[in-house]
N, C-alpha and C positions, 0 to 999 in steps of 0.2 A: 504493499499499499505506499501512497504518496506519504512524503514527510513534509510537514509544514513547520516553519519558525517564525515565531512572533517575537519582534524585539522592541524593548523600550528602555530607556535611560532610567526609569523609575518603576522597577518591577517589585511589588509588595509580596515578600516572602515570609515565612514564619521567622527568618533569621535577620529580618530588617528589609531595608529598601535599597537597591543597587541596580546598576545596569546589567541586564541579563537577557537571555533569550529563552522563551519557553518552546521547546520543541513537542510537536503533537502528531500522534500517529493513531489510527483506529479509534478517534474520539478521547484518547487519554493523553495525559502528559507523558511525554517518553522521558523527559529530562529538562532540568533548568540549568542552563549552561552560561558560561561568560560570552560577552558578545564576539570573542574572536574564536569560538569553537563551534561555529555553524557549520555542519556537514555541507559539502560542495553541493550535493543534490537535493538539498532542501529548497522549497518555495518560501521565500522571505517576505514578511510583511512588517514593515518599520513603523512603529507608532512614535517614534522621536521622543519628545520630551513629555508626552502625555503618560499618565500613570497607568500601569496594569495592576488592578486588584483582582483577587479571586473573585469568582461569581458569588453575589451576595446570597444569603439563605434567610428567607423570612419564615419562621415557624408560628406566626400568627396572623392568618389571613382569614377573612370571612368572603369566600367565593360564592356562596348561596345558591349554588346549583347541585341537583335539580330542585325545582319548586318555586324558587324566587329569582329566576333569572331576570326579571325586570329590575331587581336591584342591582345585580352584578351577575357574573358567570364566568365560566373557565376562559372563554375566548378572550373577553375584555380584560379580566383580571390578570391573567398571565402576559397579555401584551403590555399592560401597565407596568407590570413586574420587570419585565425585560427593559423597558424604557428606563426604569429605576435602577437598573444594574443588577437585579436579581435574576438567579438562574435556577432556583429552587423555591417552592412556596409549599408550606403545610396548612391544609384548609381546617378550619375549626367546624365542629360537628352540629351547632346549633341552628343556623339561620336556614338551612336547606329543608327541603320537604321531600322525603322523611329526614328528620335528624339521624345523623351517624351514631345510632346506639344498638344496631344489630347488624349482623354479617350482611343481611338482605339489603338494608340501607346502604352499606358500604359498596355492594355490587352495583346497586342503582347509580352511586356517584361515579364509580368506574365506567359505566356506560355513558352516563353524561359527559364525561370528559373526553372520550374517545375522539381523536382527530382534532380537537379544539385549541390544545396547549402549546404556547409558544415556549414554555419554561418546563421544567420537571416538578413532579409535585408528589405530595404524599398528603393522607387525611387523617387527623387525629379521631379516635373514637370518642363517645361521650360516656360519662357516668351521671346516671340520673336516679330519681327515687327507686325505680323498679326494674333496674336491668342488671342487678348483680350477676345474674346467670349467663349474661352475654359477655361479660368482660374477657374471660379467658378465651373465647371463641373468636372474639374480634382480634384479640392479640395474635391468636394463630393464623387469622386471615390477612394479617399484615399490617394493621395500624401501628405506629411508632409509640403510642402512648395514649393517654386519655385526658378529657377535660371536663371539669365540673364546676358549677356555681354554687355558693353558699347563700345567694340572695337571688331573688326573682331575676331572670336574665333579660326581661323587658319583652319577651316573645313566648308565646305558647307553643306548646310541643317539645320543650326541652326544660323539664323541671330542676329545680333547685334541689339540693340534698341538704337533710338535716345531720346532725351529728349521729344520730341512731342509725340513719341510712348509709353513712359514711362507713361506719363500724362494720356494717354488713358487707359494703364493698371492698373494704382496704384489704383484706386477706386475698382476695382474688387480684387485686392490682399488685400487691407484693409478690405474689406468686408468678407473675408475668415478667417482672424485674424492669417493666417500663415506667416511665415517670407518669404521675399525676399532676396535671396543669390545673391550678386552682385559681378561679376568680375570687379573690380574697377581700369580701365585704360581708359582714354579718348584718341580718335584717332588723335585729333588736335596735341598736344604735340608729339605723336610718329611719326606723318607723318612729322613735322617739323625737328624734331631730325634726322629722316632718310634722308630727303632732304639734310641736312648739311653734311650727311656721304657719299654723292656721291663720288665714286671713293675708298672709304675706303677699307682696308683689313678685309674681314668678317670671316677670320680665327681666328682673334684675339677676345678674350672674351671681352676685353675692348670696341671694336666697338659695339658689341652687347649690353652691359650695357648702352651704350651712347645713343643707339637707342631706349631704353624703359626708359626715364628719370624718376626721382622721381615725377617730377610735373605732369606726365600722371596719376600717382595714386592719388596724392594729389588734383588735380582738380575734379577726378571722385568721391572722397570721400566727397569732399566739396559740389558737386553738389547733391549727394545721401542725405547727412544730410540736406540739404535745403528742397529736396523733402519730406524727412522723416517728417521734422517739418510741412510741408504743409498737406500732406495727412494721417499723423500718422499711417503709417504701420510698420511692424516689419522689420527692415533693418539689414541684416547681411553681413559685408564685409568680403569676403573669401580672403585667403592667402595674408594678409598683408605683405609686402615685404619691406616697407620703414619705418624706425622709425621715419621720419619726421611727419607720420600721426598722432603719439600718442597725441599730443596736441589737434588736432581737436577731436579725438575720446573722449579723457577725458573730454573736454568741452561739447559734446553732450550727454554724460552720465549724467554729473552733472546738465544739463539742464532738465534731465528726459526723454529724448527721448529714444524710445526703439530701441536702437543701440548695436549690438553685433559685434565682431570680432573674426578672427581666423589667426593663422600663422601656418606654417608648419615645420618639422624637417629639411628638406633641408636649409631654411632660418636661422635657429638656429644653424646650425652644420658648413656649408661650409661658405667660404667668397670668394669674388671676387678675392683677392690677391693671393690665393692659387689655382686658376683654370687656368690651362695652356691653350695656344693657341690651337685651333682645337680639344679640348676635349668637343664635342657636347653633350656627355651624361648628361652635367651639365645644358643644355639649358632649361629653363622653363621661364613661363611669369606670373607675372612680374619677372625680373631677380633676382639672388642672388647678393647681394650688399657687402659692405666692412665689415671688423671686426667691425669697430666702429658702424655701422648699426646693426650688428648681436647683438652687446652688448645691444644697445638700444631696439631691440625687446625682449630680455630676461628681461629688466627692465619693459617693457610693460606687460609682463607675471606676473611678480612679484607684480606689483601693481594692476593687475586686469583689465587694460585698454584692453588688449587683453584677450578674455575669454576663449579661447580653442585652441587645437592643433589638425590639421587633416592631412592626408598625402598628399591629392591631387594625389592619386596613378593614374599616367597617363602613361600607357604603350603603345608601339607600336612595330611593327616589326623592327629589328635591322636596316634593310636597310634604314628606314625612317629617322635614326639618322645620316647618311652620315658619318659614322665613319672614313672611309679612307679619304674622301674629306675634313671634318672638317670645313664646312662651316655654320656658326652661322645663317646666314639669311634664309638659305633654310631648315635647318634641322628641324624636328618636335620638338616641346617645349613641354616637359613633363617629370617627373622623377616618375619612378616606385620603390616603397620601403615600401609597406604595411608590409611585412614580417620582416622588420627592424627597423621600427619606434620606437618601444619600446626601444630596446638596444641602438639606436642613441640618442634617448632623454634622457635615463637615464644616459648615459656616460656624456652627458654635463650637465645635471640638477644636477646630484650628486656632480660633480666637482665645481658647483656653490653654493653648499649648500643647495639644495631643497631635498624634501623626496619624497618617494612613494605616500604620501597622495598628494602632488602636482600634481605627474603624474596622479593619479586616477582622480583628479578633472579636469584636462586639457583634458585628453584623454579618460575618460569613462562618468563622471557626466555631464561635459559641453556639449560635442556633443549630448548625449542623450537627454538633455534639448531642444537643438536646433532642433533635429529631431522629438519631440513630443512624446517620449518613456521614458520619465524621471520617470514615475511611475512603471515601470518594468525593466529597463536597467540602467546600469552605476554605481550601488551601491550594496554593500553586506549588505542588510538590509532585514527584515522580508517582505515576501510578493512578493519580487522582483524574476525575473526568476533568476534560479541557474546558472548564468554564471560567471566563474571566470577563472583566469590565474595563473598558477604555475610558479613562476619566481626565478631564482637564481640571485640575484642582485649584488653578487661578482665575479661571474665567468666571465671571458674573452674570446673572440673568434675572429678569423680573418674571414672576410666576404669571402666566397666562392660560387661558382654557386648554389651548392647543397643546399644552405640555403636560395634561393629566392623564388622558389615554384610557381611563377606566370609564364605566358606562355614563356616568352622569357627572358633567363637569362642573361640580361645586367643590369648593376647598376653602378652609380657613386661611391658607397660605396664599390665595389669589392676591397679586398686587404686591407681595413681598419680593425683596431682592434677595437672592440666594447665592451661594458660592460653590462652584464645583459643577462641571457639566458632563453628563454621561454621553460620549461620543458614539460609542459601540459596545453591545454586549454580545458574547459568543456562548453558546451552548454545546458542549461537547465538539468544540472545535469549529462550529460553524456560526456564522453571523447570523443573530435573530433580531437584532435592532441596530438601525445605523441612520443617523440624522432624521429621526422622525419617522422612519419607514420600518416595515418588518418584512425582510425579504425571504422568498421561499416559502414552502408549505410549513405547517405547525407541526413539529416533531417532538415535543415534550412528552414525556411519559411518566408514568407512576414508578416511583423507586419503591420496590419491594425487597424485604429482607433477602 
């Protein structure tokens, strides 16, 4: 088979950033070599000063297909992913119909994905109130782990789980050896806070923040760490939004518990002080909190208490955001942004002294490890899939609708000036995104164990 050589003066490897050539054959990385070691028979593509990062991995995406393709779908979600430098996404189990809580539902998702995907994908299974007996069969069928909610997820068809229901499910989860991803908010503090807001103005963002207090997250994380200690399953806390949780997470890791955590670009970029009343595009759960809280989340990343960054790409039809009404209580909670996550993160990370090596660890290597594909995705090393993104870190651009690529062109980032431009994205050695276009047929596939 033909040998391809991809050269850059800034290749982001696990051992740092350096001038190098990535040699590709049969969809895999054959070797990463110095620029003067290109074999004579190789076809050379030179990216010059543009950086080459490993293809990003997003382990927290709501694709919503089958069943709610009018919200998003495999075709649009994976195109937006490729435009953002992602080459692997992992779908959350709740917003599709049927929810991915049985093997039958997983097979329906596989059928829906066929022939539509621009990038590779996996699908998490769900843990709900009554599917304890489906957990091990879902694992055998190929899901990389499970997701559950401790509070109402905002959608019917995917039930939250109580502590009693968790106790029935966790022996099965532990037996699989796969991670349980937890939306960590408990309903008690949310219900009490909402009760105290009776008669409040729900067009005010401050009202919404008060309705989802830090304590809802903290109590949930505290409970899950205790259960992790008891049942010894792999616990992963999704979208950590409160910096107050860092001390607990740090202590759990120091104790040797198998606990990991993620946060999202919107928690690291926005702050509650800058969100105007009525701007429901910013609604997500848990909510975006203060500047001080944002700084603490960055410290958690720096210290490794927070392991990785995912998008929680959660789109919906614009009407569900109630943009004209501006009611934070009624509007759908979720932020779509998979096509912009890399420049959002790079703008803020570079300003804080982080490097592209950090970005690769948080947005490629870490999520790949969580999703169980760390032996073939997330790094530019020998034997891995030839997934990479060509990135111009010095370029800036203003966010316009034509840069979004997902189904509905609404975003809280519209109008912002971001730093870093995705020029090209390669999946298994083939270009799947270049300058706003998606060349060739969709050949993304499910990654199975």
